[in-house]
Structure formats: C-alpha cells, structure tokens
SEDRENSE-194439 format. One line per field, with one value per residue (C-alpha): residue in three letters; z, x, y. Coordinates in steps of 0.5 Angstrom, whole numbers. Layout:
N
resn = c(ALA | ...)
z = c(Z | ...)
x = c(X | ...)
y = c(Y | ...)
This chain:
632
resn = c(UNK | UNK | UNK | UNK | UNK | UNK | UNK | UNK | UNK | UNK | UNK | UNK | UNK | UNK | UNK | UNK | UNK | UNK | UNK | UNK | UNK | UNK | UNK | UNK | UNK | UNK | UNK | UNK | UNK | UNK | UNK | UNK | UNK | UNK | UNK | UNK | UNK | UNK | UNK | UNK | UNK | UNK | UNK | UNK | UNK | UNK | UNK | UNK | UNK | UNK | UNK | UNK | UNK | UNK | UNK | UNK | UNK | UNK | UNK | UNK | UNK | UNK | UNK | UNK | UNK | UNK | UNK | UNK | UNK | UNK | UNK | UNK | UNK | UNK | UNK | UNK | UNK | UNK | UNK | UNK | UNK | UNK | UNK | UNK | UNK | UNK | UNK | UNK | UNK | UNK | UNK | UNK | UNK | UNK | UNK | UNK | UNK | UNK | UNK | UNK | UNK | UNK | UNK | UNK | UNK | UNK | UNK | UNK | UNK | UNK | UNK | UNK | UNK | UNK | UNK | UNK | UNK | UNK | UNK | UNK | UNK | UNK | UNK | UNK | UNK | UNK | UNK | UNK | UNK | UNK | UNK | UNK | UNK | UNK | UNK | UNK | UNK | UNK | UNK | UNK | UNK | UNK | UNK | UNK | UNK | UNK | UNK | UNK | UNK | UNK | UNK | UNK | UNK | UNK | UNK | UNK | UNK | UNK | UNK | UNK | UNK | UNK | UNK | UNK | UNK | UNK | UNK | UNK | UNK | UNK | UNK | UNK | UNK | UNK | UNK | UNK | UNK | UNK | UNK | UNK | UNK | UNK | UNK | UNK | UNK | UNK | UNK | UNK | UNK | UNK | UNK | UNK | UNK | UNK | UNK | UNK | UNK | UNK | UNK | UNK | UNK | UNK | UNK | UNK | UNK | UNK | UNK | UNK | UNK | UNK | UNK | UNK | UNK | UNK | UNK | UNK | UNK | UNK | UNK | UNK | UNK | UNK | UNK | UNK | UNK | UNK | UNK | UNK | UNK | UNK | UNK | UNK | UNK | UNK | UNK | UNK | UNK | UNK | UNK | UNK | UNK | UNK | UNK | UNK | UNK | UNK | UNK | UNK | UNK | UNK | UNK | UNK | UNK | UNK | UNK | UNK | UNK | UNK | UNK | UNK | UNK | UNK | UNK | UNK | UNK | UNK | UNK | UNK | UNK | UNK | UNK | UNK | UNK | UNK | UNK | UNK | UNK | UNK | UNK | UNK | UNK | UNK | UNK | UNK | UNK | UNK | UNK | UNK | UNK | UNK | UNK | UNK | UNK | UNK | UNK | UNK | UNK | UNK | UNK | UNK | UNK | UNK | UNK | UNK | UNK | UNK | UNK | UNK | UNK | UNK | UNK | UNK | UNK | UNK | UNK | UNK | UNK | UNK | UNK | UNK | UNK | UNK | UNK | UNK | UNK | UNK | UNK | UNK | UNK | UNK | UNK | UNK | UNK | UNK | UNK | UNK | UNK | UNK | UNK | UNK | UNK | UNK | UNK | UNK | UNK | UNK | UNK | UNK | UNK | UNK | UNK | UNK | UNK | UNK | UNK | UNK | UNK | UNK | UNK | UNK | UNK | UNK | UNK | UNK | UNK | UNK | UNK | UNK | UNK | UNK | UNK | UNK | UNK | UNK | UNK | UNK | UNK | UNK | UNK | UNK | UNK | UNK | UNK | UNK | UNK | UNK | UNK | UNK | UNK | UNK | UNK | UNK | UNK | UNK | UNK | UNK | UNK | UNK | UNK | UNK | UNK | UNK | UNK | UNK | UNK | UNK | UNK | UNK | UNK | UNK | UNK | UNK | UNK | UNK | UNK | UNK | UNK | UNK | UNK | UNK | UNK | UNK | UNK | UNK | UNK | UNK | UNK | UNK | UNK | UNK | UNK | UNK | UNK | UNK | UNK | UNK | UNK | UNK | UNK | UNK | UNK | UNK | UNK | UNK | UNK | UNK | UNK | UNK | UNK | UNK | UNK | UNK | UNK | UNK | UNK | UNK | UNK | UNK | UNK | UNK | UNK | UNK | UNK | UNK | UNK | UNK | UNK | UNK | UNK | UNK | UNK | UNK | UNK | UNK | UNK | UNK | UNK | UNK | UNK | UNK | UNK | UNK | UNK | UNK | UNK | UNK | UNK | UNK | UNK | UNK | UNK | UNK | UNK | UNK | UNK | UNK | UNK | UNK | UNK | UNK | UNK | UNK | UNK | UNK | UNK | UNK | UNK | UNK | UNK | UNK | UNK | UNK | UNK | UNK | UNK | UNK | UNK | UNK | UNK | UNK | UNK | UNK | UNK | UNK | UNK | UNK | UNK | UNK | UNK | UNK | UNK | UNK | UNK | UNK | UNK | UNK | UNK | UNK | UNK | UNK | UNK | UNK | UNK | UNK | UNK | UNK | UNK | UNK | UNK | UNK | UNK | UNK | UNK | UNK | UNK | UNK | UNK | UNK | UNK | UNK | UNK | UNK | UNK | UNK | UNK | UNK | UNK | UNK | UNK | UNK | UNK | UNK | UNK | UNK | UNK | UNK | UNK | UNK | UNK | UNK | UNK | UNK | UNK | UNK | UNK | UNK | UNK | UNK | UNK | UNK | UNK | UNK | UNK | UNK | UNK | UNK | UNK | UNK | UNK | UNK | UNK | UNK | UNK | UNK | UNK | UNK | UNK | UNK | UNK | UNK | UNK | UNK | UNK | UNK | UNK | UNK | UNK | UNK | UNK | UNK | UNK | UNK | UNK | UNK | UNK | UNK | UNK | UNK | UNK | UNK | UNK | UNK)
z = c(53 | 48 | 41 | 38 | 31 | 27 | 20 | 15 | 12 | 7 | 4 | 7 | 10 | 17 | 21 | 28 | 33 | 34 | 40 | 39 | 33 | 35 | 28 | 25 | 20 | 15 | 14 | 9 | 14 | 11 | 15 | 16 | 22 | 18 | 15 | 18 | 22 | 24 | 31 | 33 | 39 | 43 | 44 | 37 | 37 | 44 | 47 | 53 | 56 | 52 | 45 | 42 | 46 | 45 | 38 | 36 | 40 | 36 | 31 | 28 | 21 | 18 | 12 | 7 | 2 | -4 | -11 | -14 | -9 | -2 | 1 | 7 | 11 | 18 | 23 | 25 | 18 | 12 | 5 | 3 | -1 | -6 | -9 | -8 | -12 | -9 | -12 | -9 | -2 | -3 | -4 | 3 | 1 | 1 | 9 | 9 | 4 | 7 | 14 | 11 | 7 | 13 | 18 | 23 | 25 | 20 | 26 | 25 | 18 | 21 | 26 | 21 | 17 | 23 | 25 | 18 | 18 | 25 | 24 | 25 | 19 | 17 | 12 | 7 | 6 | 6 | 0 | -3 | -3 | -5 | -11 | -15 | -17 | -15 | -18 | -14 | -10 | -4 | 1 | -1 | -1 | 5 | 9 | 5 | 8 | 15 | 15 | 13 | 18 | 24 | 22 | 26 | 32 | 37 | 36 | 32 | 25 | 20 | 13 | 7 | 0 | -6 | -10 | -17 | -24 | -28 | -30 | -25 | -21 | -15 | -15 | -18 | -12 | -7 | -10 | -10 | -3 | 0 | -4 | 1 | 7 | 8 | 4 | 10 | 12 | 5 | 3 | -4 | -6 | -13 | -11 | -5 | -4 | 2 | 6 | 4 | 10 | 14 | 10 | 10 | 12 | 19 | 25 | 29 | 36 | 39 | 46 | 43 | 37 | 32 | 26 | 28 | 22 | 24 | 21 | 26 | 23 | 16 | 10 | 6 | -1 | -5 | -12 | -14 | -9 | -6 | -6 | -2 | 3 | 4 | 6 | 11 | 14 | 15 | 18 | 25 | 23 | 20 | 26 | 31 | 35 | 38 | 37 | 37 | 32 | 32 | 26 | 26 | 19 | 16 | 12 | 9 | 11 | 7 | 7 | 4 | 11 | 13 | 20 | 24 | 23 | 28 | 25 | 30 | 26 | 31 | 30 | 27 | 20 | 15 | 10 | 3 | -2 | -9 | -13 | -19 | -16 | -12 | -9 | -2 | 4 | 10 | 14 | 10 | 9 | 17 | 17 | 13 | 10 | 3 | -2 | -10 | -14 | -18 | -25 | -26 | -33 | -29 | -25 | -32 | -36 | -31 | -30 | -38 | -38 | -32 | -36 | -42 | -38 | -35 | -41 | -46 | -42 | -36 | -34 | -34 | -30 | -25 | -24 | -23 | -18 | -14 | -13 | -12 | -6 | -2 | -4 | 0 | 5 | 7 | 6 | 11 | 16 | 16 | 17 | 23 | 26 | 25 | 29 | 34 | 36 | 38 | 40 | 44 | 42 | 48 | 46 | 52 | 52 | 50 | 52 | 47 | 42 | 44 | 43 | 36 | 34 | 36 | 33 | 26 | 29 | 33 | 32 | 32 | 29 | 30 | 25 | 28 | 34 | 28 | 25 | 31 | 31 | 24 | 26 | 32 | 28 | 23 | 29 | 32 | 25 | 25 | 32 | 30 | 24 | 29 | 34 | 36 | 38 | 42 | 49 | 51 | 58 | 58 | 52 | 46 | 48 | 46 | 47 | 41 | 41 | 40 | 33 | 31 | 33 | 28 | 23 | 24 | 24 | 18 | 14 | 16 | 14 | 7 | 6 | 12 | 8 | 3 | 8 | 13 | 8 | 6 | -1 | -5 | -6 | -14 | -13 | -8 | -13 | -18 | -13 | -12 | -19 | -23 | -20 | -14 | -19 | -24 | -18 | -15 | -22 | -23 | -16 | -19 | -21 | -27 | -32 | -32 | -39 | -36 | -31 | -36 | -41 | -35 | -33 | -40 | -40 | -34 | -35 | -42 | -41 | -42 | -37 | -38 | -36 | -33 | -28 | -26 | -25 | -21 | -18 | -17 | -16 | -10 | -7 | -7 | -4 | 1 | 3 | 4 | -2 | -7 | -9 | -15 | -16 | -22 | -27 | -26 | -34 | -36 | -30 | -34 | -33 | -26 | -24 | -19 | -14 | -7 | -1 | 3 | 9 | 7 | 13 | 9 | 3 | 3 | 2 | -5 | -9 | -13 | -21 | -25 | -32 | -38 | -42 | -49 | -51 | -55 | -58 | -56 | -56 | -58 | -57 | -52 | -47 | -51 | -51 | -46 | -47 | -43 | -40 | -40 | -33 | -27 | -24 | -16 | -11 | -12 | -7 | -5 | -11 | -12 | -17 | -24 | -22 | -28 | -25 | -31 | -36 | -31 | -31 | -25 | -26 | -22 | -21 | -21 | -15 | -13 | -12 | -19 | -23 | -26 | -28 | -36 | -35 | -31 | -36 | -42 | -38 | -35 | -28 | -22 | -17 | -11 | -13 | -18 | -23 | -31 | -33 | -40 | -40 | -35 | -31 | -30 | -23 | -23 | -21 | -27 | -35 | -39 | -46 | -50 | -56 | -60 | -58 | -61 | -53 | -51 | -48 | -46 | -42 | -45 | -40 | -33 | -26 | -24 | -17 | -11 | -11 | -19 | -21 | -27 | -34 | -38 | -45 | -46 | -44 | -49 | -45 | -44 | -38 | -32 | -33 | -25 | -23 | -29 | -28 | -34 | -35 | -39 | -39 | -41)
x = c(49 | 55 | 52 | 56 | 59 | 64 | 66 | 64 | 71 | 67 | 63 | 67 | 61 | 59 | 55 | 51 | 49 | 41 | 40 | 33 | 35 | 42 | 44 | 49 | 46 | 48 | 45 | 40 | 38 | 42 | 45 | 52 | 53 | 56 | 61 | 68 | 67 | 73 | 71 | 73 | 74 | 67 | 68 | 68 | 60 | 58 | 51 | 51 | 49 | 54 | 55 | 58 | 65 | 66 | 65 | 69 | 75 | 74 | 79 | 85 | 83 | 77 | 73 | 70 | 65 | 63 | 60 | 66 | 68 | 71 | 77 | 81 | 86 | 89 | 85 | 91 | 92 | 96 | 95 | 88 | 88 | 82 | 78 | 75 | 69 | 64 | 67 | 74 | 70 | 68 | 75 | 77 | 84 | 83 | 83 | 90 | 92 | 89 | 92 | 99 | 99 | 96 | 101 | 95 | 92 | 87 | 81 | 82 | 79 | 73 | 72 | 73 | 67 | 63 | 64 | 62 | 55 | 54 | 57 | 54 | 50 | 44 | 38 | 43 | 47 | 41 | 38 | 45 | 45 | 37 | 39 | 42 | 35 | 31 | 33 | 31 | 25 | 29 | 24 | 19 | 25 | 27 | 20 | 19 | 25 | 24 | 17 | 19 | 25 | 20 | 16 | 21 | 19 | 13 | 8 | 12 | 9 | 6 | 3 | 4 | 0 | 4 | -1 | 1 | -1 | 0 | 7 | 10 | 14 | 9 | 9 | 17 | 19 | 15 | 18 | 25 | 25 | 22 | 27 | 32 | 28 | 28 | 22 | 19 | 17 | 14 | 7 | 6 | -2 | -4 | -11 | -16 | -23 | -26 | -26 | -20 | -16 | -22 | -21 | -13 | -11 | -9 | -8 | -15 | -15 | -19 | -20 | -23 | -26 | -23 | -18 | -12 | -9 | -2 | 0 | 6 | 12 | 9 | 10 | 3 | 5 | -2 | 1 | -6 | -11 | -16 | -23 | -26 | -30 | -23 | -20 | -26 | -25 | -17 | -19 | -18 | -12 | -8 | -10 | -7 | -14 | -12 | -6 | -12 | -18 | -24 | -28 | -34 | -37 | -42 | -39 | -42 | -41 | -41 | -48 | -49 | -52 | -49 | -46 | -42 | -34 | -30 | -23 | -17 | -12 | -6 | 0 | 1 | 3 | 6 | 2 | 4 | -1 | 0 | -6 | -6 | -13 | -12 | -19 | -19 | -23 | -22 | -21 | -15 | -12 | -10 | -8 | -2 | 4 | 1 | 7 | 8 | 13 | 17 | 16 | 21 | 25 | 31 | 28 | 25 | 31 | 35 | 29 | 29 | 37 | 36 | 30 | 34 | 40 | 35 | 32 | 38 | 41 | 36 | 41 | 47 | 43 | 41 | 48 | 50 | 44 | 46 | 53 | 53 | 57 | 53 | 46 | 49 | 52 | 45 | 42 | 46 | 45 | 37 | 38 | 43 | 37 | 32 | 37 | 38 | 31 | 29 | 22 | 22 | 25 | 25 | 24 | 28 | 25 | 18 | 18 | 23 | 18 | 12 | 16 | 19 | 12 | 9 | 14 | 10 | 3 | 0 | -7 | -8 | -13 | -15 | -11 | -5 | -6 | -4 | 1 | 6 | 6 | 9 | 14 | 16 | 16 | 21 | 26 | 25 | 27 | 34 | 35 | 34 | 39 | 44 | 42 | 49 | 51 | 45 | 44 | 40 | 38 | 34 | 35 | 31 | 30 | 34 | 34 | 34 | 38 | 37 | 40 | 35 | 30 | 33 | 33 | 26 | 23 | 28 | 25 | 18 | 18 | 19 | 12 | 9 | 5 | 2 | 0 | -3 | -7 | -9 | -6 | -2 | 5 | 3 | -3 | 0 | 6 | 0 | -3 | 4 | 6 | 0 | -7 | -4 | 0 | -7 | -11 | -6 | -7 | -14 | -17 | -24 | -24 | -21 | -24 | -22 | -19 | -14 | -12 | -11 | -7 | -2 | -1 | 1 | 6 | 9 | 10 | 9 | 4 | -4 | -9 | -16 | -22 | -25 | -19 | -19 | -26 | -27 | -20 | -16 | -21 | -25 | -18 | -16 | -23 | -23 | -17 | -20 | -16 | -21 | -28 | -32 | -37 | -42 | -40 | -44 | -44 | -46 | -49 | -47 | -40 | -36 | -30 | -25 | -23 | -20 | -24 | -24 | -28 | -34 | -31 | -24 | -27 | -28 | -35 | -37 | -43 | -48 | -46 | -52 | -51 | -51 | -57 | -57 | -61 | -67 | -70 | -75 | -83 | -86 | -94 | -98 | -92 | -86 | -80 | -77 | -70 | -67 | -60 | -54 | -54 | -58 | -56 | -53 | -58 | -60 | -58 | -61 | -59 | -60 | -63 | -59 | -54 | -53 | -52 | -50 | -56 | -61 | -62 | -65 | -69 | -74 | -80 | -87 | -91 | -92 | -100 | -101 | -97 | -102 | -100 | -100 | -95 | -91 | -91 | -90 | -84 | -81 | -81 | -79 | -85 | -80 | -74 | -77 | -71 | -73 | -70 | -68 | -67 | -71 | -69 | -73 | -73 | -66 | -70 | -73 | -72 | -76 | -78 | -81 | -85 | -89 | -97 | -102 | -104 | -97 | -92 | -94 | -89 | -89 | -85 | -85 | -84 | -89 | -87 | -91 | -95 | -96 | -103 | -105 | -104 | -110 | -110 | -116 | -112 | -112 | -107 | -100 | -97 | -94 | -87 | -86 | -93 | -96 | -102 | -106 | -105 | -111 | -119 | -121)
y = c(-49 | -51 | -52 | -58 | -57 | -60 | -61 | -67 | -69 | -73 | -67 | -61 | -58 | -55 | -60 | -59 | -65 | -65 | -68 | -70 | -75 | -76 | -75 | -70 | -65 | -60 | -53 | -56 | -62 | -68 | -73 | -74 | -79 | -84 | -79 | -78 | -72 | -67 | -64 | -57 | -53 | -52 | -45 | -43 | -43 | -41 | -40 | -36 | -29 | -25 | -29 | -23 | -23 | -31 | -31 | -25 | -28 | -35 | -35 | -32 | -33 | -28 | -31 | -26 | -28 | -23 | -25 | -27 | -32 | -34 | -30 | -32 | -27 | -27 | -23 | -19 | -17 | -20 | -22 | -24 | -31 | -32 | -32 | -39 | -42 | -47 | -53 | -51 | -50 | -57 | -60 | -63 | -61 | -54 | -53 | -56 | -51 | -45 | -47 | -48 | -41 | -37 | -41 | -43 | -50 | -53 | -52 | -44 | -45 | -48 | -43 | -37 | -41 | -41 | -34 | -31 | -35 | -31 | -25 | -18 | -16 | -11 | -10 | -6 | -13 | -17 | -13 | -13 | -21 | -21 | -16 | -22 | -24 | -19 | -12 | -6 | -6 | -5 | -4 | -10 | -15 | -14 | -13 | -20 | -23 | -20 | -23 | -30 | -30 | -28 | -35 | -38 | -34 | -36 | -30 | -24 | -26 | -21 | -21 | -18 | -17 | -15 | -11 | -8 | -8 | -14 | -17 | -12 | -18 | -19 | -27 | -27 | -23 | -27 | -34 | -31 | -29 | -36 | -40 | -38 | -42 | -49 | -53 | -56 | -49 | -47 | -48 | -45 | -44 | -43 | -42 | -45 | -45 | -42 | -48 | -51 | -50 | -53 | -60 | -60 | -67 | -66 | -70 | -73 | -71 | -77 | -74 | -67 | -71 | -65 | -65 | -61 | -57 | -55 | -48 | -47 | -44 | -44 | -39 | -39 | -36 | -35 | -33 | -30 | -27 | -32 | -32 | -27 | -32 | -35 | -28 | -27 | -34 | -33 | -26 | -29 | -32 | -26 | -22 | -27 | -27 | -34 | -39 | -44 | -43 | -47 | -48 | -51 | -53 | -58 | -64 | -70 | -77 | -83 | -84 | -77 | -74 | -67 | -67 | -62 | -62 | -59 | -57 | -53 | -49 | -48 | -43 | -37 | -37 | -32 | -30 | -27 | -25 | -23 | -19 | -15 | -11 | -5 | -5 | -9 | -9 | -5 | -10 | -13 | -7 | -6 | -13 | -13 | -9 | -7 | -7 | -6 | -7 | -2 | 0 | 5 | 5 | 3 | -3 | -5 | -5 | -9 | -14 | -15 | -16 | -21 | -25 | -25 | -28 | -33 | -36 | -36 | -41 | -44 | -49 | -45 | -39 | -45 | -47 | -40 | -39 | -45 | -43 | -36 | -35 | -30 | -33 | -40 | -35 | -33 | -40 | -42 | -36 | -37 | -45 | -43 | -38 | -43 | -48 | -43 | -44 | -36 | -36 | -29 | -22 | -17 | -10 | -7 | 1 | 1 | 8 | 10 | 6 | 10 | 17 | 15 | 13 | 19 | 24 | 22 | 21 | 27 | 24 | 17 | 13 | 6 | 3 | 5 | 0 | -5 | -1 | 0 | -8 | -8 | -3 | -7 | -13 | -10 | -8 | -16 | -18 | -14 | -17 | -24 | -23 | -22 | -27 | -29 | -22 | -20 | -21 | -28 | -28 | -34 | -40 | -38 | -31 | -25 | -17 | -12 | -6 | 1 | 0 | -5 | 0 | 5 | 0 | -2 | 5 | 7 | 1 | 2 | 9 | 7 | 5 | 8 | 14 | 9 | 4 | 8 | 11 | 4 | 5 | 0 | 4 | 4 | 8 | 13 | 14 | 16 | 20 | 24 | 25 | 25 | 27 | 31 | 36 | 36 | 38 | 44 | 47 | 46 | 46 | 47 | 39 | 35 | 30 | 23 | 24 | 29 | 24 | 18 | 23 | 25 | 18 | 17 | 22 | 20 | 13 | 12 | 7 | 7 | 6 | 4 | 8 | 2 | 1 | 8 | 8 | 2 | 1 | 7 | 13 | 8 | 7 | 15 | 16 | 11 | 14 | 21 | 24 | 25 | 26 | 26 | 31 | 33 | 37 | 44 | 45 | 38 | 34 | 27 | 28 | 28 | 32 | 29 | 34 | 34 | 32 | 38 | 41 | 46 | 50 | 50 | 54 | 61 | 64 | 65 | 68 | 64 | 65 | 65 | 63 | 68 | 69 | 72 | 77 | 73 | 79 | 84 | 85 | 91 | 93 | 97 | 96 | 98 | 95 | 90 | 87 | 81 | 83 | 78 | 78 | 80 | 87 | 87 | 88 | 96 | 101 | 108 | 112 | 120 | 124 | 125 | 119 | 114 | 106 | 101 | 102 | 105 | 113 | 116 | 122 | 126 | 121 | 123 | 123 | 116 | 117 | 120 | 114 | 109 | 102 | 104 | 110 | 106 | 100 | 105 | 109 | 103 | 106 | 101 | 103 | 101 | 106 | 111 | 108 | 109 | 102 | 102 | 94 | 92 | 85 | 79 | 76 | 72 | 66 | 64 | 64 | 69 | 67 | 72 | 72 | 78 | 78 | 82 | 84 | 85 | 81 | 74 | 69 | 62 | 58 | 63 | 61 | 67 | 71 | 69 | 76 | 76 | 75 | 70 | 73 | 74 | 73 | 77 | 84 | 89 | 94 | 93 | 88 | 91 | 88 | 87 | 85 | 82 | 86 | 89 | 96 | 98 | 97 | 90)
C-alpha cells in the first residue's frame, strides 16, 4: 500500500491524504485540501514488507536537525548548508534555493524531510530531545514517552506512577511528556470522584441498553493521586482484564428513585498517576511502573536555571519551545506513528526473552508475571519508534528486532530493583545510601533519630519523623528489608534492623542485667553480698581449688552438717563449696534489708522448693532453701 504524501506550497508543510475523510492533513491534523499542493514521487513513502530498503534509497539529500536549526547536504557528501530556522523552513522559496545550491530537483528536498521524520532512532536520542524541558530523569521521561506511544497500539499499553517528595517535578514531567502528543489523545484529570468514569458522558447503546464510555487510545494523566475508591474501581481496567468492562451502579432518575445504571468502559487507556505519598496498596504496586523524579544537586541546579528562564519572560520561552527544531521533529514523528496505524508488534523469539529474564531472576515471584509484560512493552515501544524500518508481515503489524529487546531490557534495568521490591526509586535510594549503611555499622538496630540525622547529612534536607514512620518505614518493611523491634533497654522505643531469618542468626546465650551490690545484711546468718552477675553453671571442682570468689576446702561430713552451720559458713550443700559472696538464683531480683531475725526477702520470687519464710523465726535463714536454721 502506497501512502499519498505531498507538500503544501501555501504553508510549506508536509501533508498526507486521509482516505476516510478524503482530505489532506498535516501532522497537526489541519486540513490543506484547499491549498496548492506539490505531489512528490510515490516511492518517497512506501509501506511494504521491507520499508527500510525503499526509504534508504528515497532521496539524494539528507536533512539533519539539531537544537540550533535545520541542515541539508548531499547524501554522497559535500558541504552542509545551514542552519535554517523554523521561519526559514516555512518560507516557500527555501526549497528552490536549496535545490539550486545542491544541484538537485526540488522534490529531493521534500524527500529528505520525509526521511528525517522516519529515520532510525533510539532511546538516547529521545532522551536528548526531551531534555529541552525535562532535565536529567532520563529513565523516567523515556519510560513515560514509551507508555504514551503504546497508547496507539491495540493492547500493549501500560501504567505509570510518579511518586516522590513534594515539589520534585512529578506533574511537570508528566505534562511535559504528554505535550508532544495530539490533544485529542490527552485526558488530564486534576481530581475525580470514585464513580466519575461511570457518569462520564458517553454514547447510549439502545440495543444493549447501556452507556458506552470509550477510553481507547486515551492517555489519562492524574495530576494528583485519586481517591482510593477510584483506584479500586479502575483495577480491572489497569490490569487489562478485559477490553470491555461492564459496571453496574445505582443512580437516581428524575423523580429521585434509585435505578440501576449499566456503564460499559471500552478500550485500554494509558494511566499516569502523580502522588507525593509513598504508601501504596500492594495491588497498585504490581499494576504499574513506579518512578521517582531525581533530587540530586545537579538536577535541581539545572531545574532552577530552567525555571528562571521560563518565568523571566514567559512569552519568549513559549515561542522558543514552539520553534525548537528537535521538539517539532519529535511531534512530527509521533503524528506519523499514529497515522501509520500500527496495532500489533510481534516479538520473534520468546525463548530469548525468557532466558534473558531468568538471568536476573533465579527464583520467581507472582509479581514477575506482570514485570515481564513491562519489559516486553518497552521493547515494543522501541520497535514502534522505528516502525518504518521494521518488517511488516501484514498491514498494521511490525516485527521487533534483537536491538529492540536489548533496548527494552536495558531501560527496564534502570528501575528494576526498586520496582520489583514494590518501592518508589526515591525510597530505594534512601535505603541504599542512608539506612543500609547505618545497619551495616550497627546490626543490632538503630533508632529513627539516627536515620533522620543521616538523611540530613546525605541530602542537606530535613525529614519529619511522621513521614519516616508512616510512609518510609512501612514501605521498607513491606518489601522485606527492615523490621522494627522494641529496644531491650527501653521498651517504649523501637529499633530499626534488618529482616533476617532466625536460622541465619548464630545462637547466643542470654545476657542478664548487671546488679549492683545493694548492701549487706548482718545477723545470726552472717553476711550475704549480691554479686553483679550470676556465675556460670558450676562444674566439678577439686579440693583446694579457687574459682572466682569461691574457695574450695575439705567439706565436712555431709551427714553432720546442720543447717545452722551451713548458713554461718556459707556452705553450698550440693558442691561443698564455701561461697564468700553467695549468688541468688538468676531468675529473681533480691532486695535485702536488715531484720532482727535475719535476712528477709521483700519482693522475692521464691524457688519452687522453698518453704514460706516465717517472720517468727529466731535463727538465721538458709540462703538457699529459706529454712530457719535454729529453733523457734
């Protein structure tokens, strides 16, 4: 099929014939049917099974477009003529002048312009064009461009959420990206109620008795995060469950009575959400790319410089944007892609995609079923950008190449780690550069205040404790990176630490708190000092051996030891060890006080074998059994 193209002599614009309406249109959709047209050779815009071979031989002249203007030269070499401005390009006499200087027919100039719009390109060049008003954020702006481009396909659309701190440039990036696309494809929403799309003005289908809302090939841009109930309503639409979704809602008629209203939403739109909050439902995390604007000093400096230029003279800046040569080139390319009507993009080697994906994913998770779709979508977007140089087996279908797959995997790799954890890249950057280094130095846990201090040192900005508690830490915990545990020294506080399996930790012995010597108690039972820490479990010892504060002597005959003698000489009845500072059981705290009748435990947790302490006892108490050693 040969596409009819011509040059409008009146406006010096490239126009094409639209069979459905029978009129000649330019890339902006304006009619030129009543203008004088110059028809070039049909072969300058062929559409066959191998369009690349035909286009590469289309003309003798090459046009080059840069930020400074338009240049022309012969394909076989020679001096380059230019630069020419947009005003020069719109001058009808420029084509004749160029043809005379280059020694070619005037139709070769037209062919050069048509070839420039369709020539091969890549994501790096797209990033350079978008850089005119979106500084840095390379991955973000290219992924947004790909999402908007795939709106024109049949089922390859995907969704994007821009999540970042306030004033980071989320809505600005989304609006600048969509500005390259036709206005009839844009649907910019500042806010919406949960059932807003059900009440959208659509077409009434009398046969099926329902309202049809067509969102096919629409780019929905939400400048702020919509109501969470609206997100729930849109979930089947965002996950591409079906191309036609039936919603049943209740509505009031003129008399005020409730009735059922059937609404059919048709098509797969591209949805772009902008949100300053990081906490998202798990179901939304898997349905879209999660991107965050960069906040580096280099990016902020460039953004401030651009903002000053924009607001110093808004009219001059607007004229500069509209006349920017490369921006006009990209707009013309997008219009040509839409006009080409590419509905299906074929990936020729699915096994290669699987092998490449499994290289980075040795163990799969359920969300990877959706992640691989985004990788494929980016590869298809690369093919769609170069549609004129891709094999077309049937009208409306092109085949991606290995270069497209490489471009898709490379671009996806820039946001893979954060997205597959369900984190906004801003939070993942905070984890990598602030929280994780702190946990490496202090694996036993860190306080939230330490995170806030390190964040200020890293960025030079302050973060509120509320934002850290409500948005950052829950996201990291949901991703399985951190967990909060009570501080063992102060249960009112919590410590942030890594989430690790219990089996990964080496076994540790319990650590008892040190107990200060709180005094002595003298009486019939002698002296009893409380040590700072309990001694380890005793082992068999020999006569005359000294271990710590325990001296071993020749124990008397066990049968002749009276409780009174044992208490006076601090003899352990089990081991025959004379204890200089006997140790209470480690499971209780002893509070000792002086008493006329010996030692009394004021707040004890007596051992199970101990008998109740009699306050009428006259003899000393056994420090181990609590029995009275004398006669009552």
